N, C-alpha and C positions, 0 to 999 in steps of 0.2 A: 493375492491377498496382501503381499508385502508392498506392492506398488500402491494399492489403495490406502494402506496404513500410512505410508510415507506422505502421500498426497494429503491425507487428513491432517497430519502433523503440520505440514506447510500452511494449509488453510487456517488452522488454529493459530499458528504463529503470526500470520499476516493479520488476522482479526485482533489478536492481543496487541500487536504493534500499532494498529490503527486506533484501538481504544486508548492506548498509552499516549499516542500523539494528541488525540482529542482532549484527554485529561490535562496534558501539558498546556494546550491552548486555553482551556477554561481557567487553569491555575494562573496562566500569564495574564489573562484578562482581569481576574480577581486581584492579583498582586499589583497590576498596573493601576488599578483604581476602579472606575465605574464601567459597566457594560453599556455601550451606546444603544439608544433606542430611538427609532423614528416613529412618527404617528401611524404610518401605515403598518409597521410591525406590531404596534400596540393593538390596533384594530383587528389585524389578522389573528393574533393570539386570543384576543378577547372573544371573538366570534367562535373560536374553537373550544375554549374552556368555560364559556358562560353556561351555567345550568338553566337559566331562564330561556335562552335561545334553544337549547336542546329540548326543553319541555314544549316550546312553541312548535318545534319541528315535529315532535310526536303528535301534537294536536292536528297539524296540517296533514300528516300521513294518515291519521285516523279518519279525518274528514274525507280524504280521497278514497279510502276503502269503503266508506259509507255510501259514496256515490255508486260504486259497483254493486254494493248490497241492495240499494234501491232499484238499480237496473235489473237485477235478478228477479224482481217482482213481476216482470213481464213474462217470465217463463212459466210453462204450465206446472201445476201442482200434481205430483204423483204420490200415490199411497199404495202400500202393500198391506193387506190385512188378512187375518185368518182366525178362525175359532173352531173349537171342537167341544161338543157338549154330550152329556149323558143324561138321558131322561128315564124316569121310572114309568111303570105301567100306569095307565089312566084309570082312576077309580070312578066307576059309574054307579051313582046312587039311584037305581031304577025304582026302588020301593021307599024312598025317603032317606033323610039324613040319619035317622035312628036305626035303620036296617043295615045289614052287612052289604057293602058295595060289591059289584062285579068288577073284576080286574080285566080291563081291555088291553090286549097286547098292542104295543106300538113299537116303532123302530127306536131302539135305545141309544144308538150312537149317531150323532148328527155333526157334520163338519162342513166348513166352507172356507175356501182360500181364493183370493183373487186380488185384483188391482183396479184402482180407479184413478181417473185424471180429470183435471178441470183447467181450462184455459180461459182466462179473463179477457173478454173482448172489449167491454166498456164498463167502467165503474165510476162514472162521473168525472173521468179524467184524473182521478186521485193518484194513480200510479205515476203519471207524468208530473203531477204537482209535487209528489214526494221526491222525485228525482231532481226537479228544479230547486226544491228546498235544500237538498243535500249539496247541490252545486253552489248555491249561494253561501251556505255555511262553510264550504271549502274555500271560497273566495275570501270570506271574512277571516278564516283561520290564516290564510296567506298574508292578508293585510296586517293581522295581529302579529304574525311572525316578523314582518318587515318593521312594524312599530317597535317590537321588542329589540330587534337588531339595532335600530336607530337609537333607542334609549341606552343600550349597552355601549354603543360607540360614543355617545355624548358623555356618559358617565366615565368611560375610559379617558376621553379627552380632558375632562375636568380634572381627574387625578393626575394625568400626565402634565398638564399645564400648571397645576398647583405645585407639583414637585419641581418643575422648571423654575417657577417663580421663587421658591424657597432657596434653590441652588444659586440663582442669580443674586438674591438678597445676601446669602452667605458670602459669596465672592465679593460683593460690594463692601460688606461689613469687614472682611479680612483686610481689604485694601485700606479702608478707613482707619482700622486699628493700627495698621503699619504706619500710616500717615500721622496719626495721633502720637504714636510712640516716638516718631522722629521729631515732632513738634515739642514733645515733652523733654527730650534730650536737649534741644536748643534752649528751651525755657530754663532748664536746670543750669545750663552754662551761663545764661544771663543772670540767674539768681545768684550764682557764685560771685559774680561781678557787681551785685547789688543794683542791677538795672531794673529788675521786675520784683514784684512782691511774692511772698511765700504763698499767698492765697491763689495766685495764678497757677502755681505748680499743683496745689491741692485740687483746684477745679479741673484741671486737665486729667489728673489722676482719677478723680471721681467719675469723669466722663468715660475714661478708659475702662474703669471697673464695670460701669453700666453696659458699655458696649460688649465687653467679654461675657457678661451675664446674658445679654441679648443673643449672643452667638450660641450659647448653650440652648436657648429656647428655639433658635432657628434649626439647630441640629436635631432637636426632638421633632420639630415640624417636618423636617426632611425624612426622619425615620418613620413617622406616622403616614406621610404621603407615599413613601416607598412601599410600605406594607399594603396599603389600599390598592396601589397600582399592581403590585406583584400578585395579589390574590385574584384580581380580575383577569390577569393575563397568564396565570398558571405558573408563576415563579415562586421559589421559596420566600418566606416572609422577609428575611434579612438580606436577600441578594441585592447588592447595590447596583442601581441603574442610573443612566445619565441621559435625559432627554436632549437630543441634539437637533430637533426640528426647529428651524428658524422661521420667521414670519414670511409666509408666502405672499408675494406681491398681488397674486390673483385675489386674495381675500380682501384687499383694500379697494376693490372695484365695487362701488355701490350702484345697484340698479334702482329703478323707480319703484314706488310703492305699488303701482298697478301691475308691474311685471311680477313682483313677488306674490301678489294676490292671484294672478293668473296661474302661476305655478302651483300655489297652494290649493286652488280649486281643482287642479288636475292630479296632484300627487300627495296631498296631505293625508296621512294615514287615518286620522280620526274622521275626516270628512268622507273618505271612501268607505270606512266601516259603517258610518251612519247612513250613507247612501245605500249600502247593501242591506242594512237592517230594515230600511223602508221597503225594499224589494221583498225581503223575507216576510214581513207582515202582510204584504199584498198577496203573496202566495198562500199564506196561512188563511187569509180571508177567502180566497178562491176555494181552498180545501174544505172549509166549513160549509160554504154554499153548495159544494158538490155532493154533500151527504144526502140531499133530497132527490138526487137523480137516480134513475133505474140502474140496475146491475145486470149485465148480459154476459153469458159465457157458454162455451162448449164443454160438455162433460161426457165421460165414457166410463163404463164399468164392465169388467170381464172377470168371471169367477168359475171355479170348479166346486161343486157342492154335492151333498148326499144327505137326505133323500130328495127326490124331485117333488117339491110342493109348490112350484111356481105356477104350473098349469094342472087342471083337473083332467083326467084322473091322476091321483098321486101315484108315485112309484118309488120303491126302495132301491134306486139305482143312482150311480154317479152321472152327473150331467154337467155340461159347460154352457155358459150363456154370455153373450156380449151385448151391451146396450150403449148407445150413444145418442146425443141429442143436444138441443139448445135449451138453456135454462135462463130464465129472467125473473127478476124480483124487483119490487118497488117498496122502499121504506116509507110507508104511509105515515107512521108516527112522527117521522122527521119533518113532515110538512108543518107541524105546529111546535114540535119540541126544538126545532133548529132555529126558530126566530130569535130567541134571546141570545143564542150562541153566535148567530151572524151579526147581531147588533154589537155584541162585545168585541168580536173580531174586527168589525169596522171601526169601533172606537179605538182599539189598539193601533190600527193602521193610521188613523188620523193623528193619534198621539205621537206615533213614531215620525210622521211627517213634520210635526211641530218640533220634535226633538232634533230632527235633521236641520231645520232652519236655525234653531238655537245653536247647534254645533257650528254651523256656518258663521254665525255672528261671533262666536267665541274665537274661531280661527282668525277672522278678520281683525279682531281686537289684539290677539297675540302677535299676528304678523305686523300690525301697525306699531305696537309697542317695541317689538324686536327690531323693526326697521329703524325707528328713532334711536334706540339704544346703540345700534350698530353705527349709525351716522354720528352719534355723539362720541362713540369710542374712537372713530377715525379722527375726529376733530381733536380729541384729547391727546392722541399721539403727536400731532403737530404742535400743540400747545406745550406739552411736557418736553418735547425736543428742544424748543426755544428756551424753556425754563432751565434745562441742563446747561445750555451755553451761558445763560445769564448768571446762574449760580456758580459756575466754574470761574467766570470772570470776577464775580464778587468775592469769591473765596481767595483768589489770587491777590486782589487789591487789599483786602482786609489783612491777609497774611503779611504783605509787605508793610502795611501801615503799623501793624502791631509790633513787628520786630524793628520798626523805625520809631517806636514809641509815640505813635500818633493815633492809636485806637486801643480799646480795652480788651481784656481777655474774653469778656462776654461776647464782644463782637466777633472775635475769632472763632469761638465755639459755635455761635449761632450760624456763622457762615459755613462752617464745616457740616453742621447738621442740615442746613438748607441744601448743600451740595449733594450729600448722600441721599437725602430725601427726594430731591429732584431726579437723581439718577434712577432710584428705585421706582418712582412714579412713572418715569418714561418706560422702563422695562415692564412694569405692571400694566401700563396702558396698552402696550403691544400684545401682551398675553390676554388682557381683557377683551381686546378687539377680536382675537382668535376665538375666545369662548363665546362671545356674542355672535360671531359668524357661524360657528357650529350650531348654536342654539337656534338661529334663524333657519339654517338648513334643515334642522330637525323638525321645526314647525311646518315648513312648507313641503316636507316629505322627500327630500333628496339627499339626506345625509348618508 
């Protein structure tokens, strides 16, 4: 007992020590700043904590069980039944209803217990059609789950990249404010020497004030984006995270429109769901038409009863009897009642086919639009990259000219604004290209 007690204390101590070490690691991360996050980490956590994906998983599991339920319809039906009855004497009115009847003695206690079974051999193939219907619904549920997963990944990517854009904008703004403060100090020195006007100082101070106010707005945008991202990946609302995913060069490889269409016709979730819906309506049409077909099956009945009234002469004795045979029926009324039902089912099938072609057209439009937007985003990256270089050179020239008294303060401020705007446009273009890429992957069904 003492040995196990000491061993338990050691295990508890090791567990507490590990917990303390983990707490120190978390605290060091929080103290150090932001928790680094990659896109794969975000997707992995989003798929775990998403309630929509969990609901889709339940629907898929339920549809899978419904297939087995439909398959059990092929098994024979077994019943156990029994009854016990008490009968009074039989009144015999031999001289009319107004005269006193004669009481005829009968067996007062009657009982019967037994079992019966029925095996369906043919019912218009309705059992197989029900199984096929359940399988198609299961495939639709799986496609719907994949669609929900893709939507959650796209939403998580949007929040992730939105946070990344705000953090980049904040970093650029902090650098610009530091640069503006440096310029302000230089202008104040020139103002003391009477080289520049007081209005130059005021204009720079006004711009600095606006920049600092904009920094507050950016901080709020970061907090909002952080909460949205944390909720979808299961983190506390205020936990600070840092998206560290850089632009993957593989995203910049543009395929042809025909290649994207080919992938979409094979993998697009909505297209596959629509295709399965057509198959479902076709099965339902076959099921309606099967109602006019005969029903054939084997049946059996075995029971213990008293009294024996199955054969004459009757006897107040226990007896057992087994019966089996072939049973067939034909629903004659369905020959005329089923006509409008079949017509309605056929119309639903044709309507679903038309819906499928419409879905195909919509997917082609979305793929084409996303293809052009992605192509546009890639071009924008190159253009904004050149703009950054030009804006940086322009800012350098204007800065030298202003402090050499050959340009105005407005030129200096405009050059600074153009520089930070071009830098932000370049970073935004890269992020927008990633968003467009993920959106295109979502449409063609491979996100």
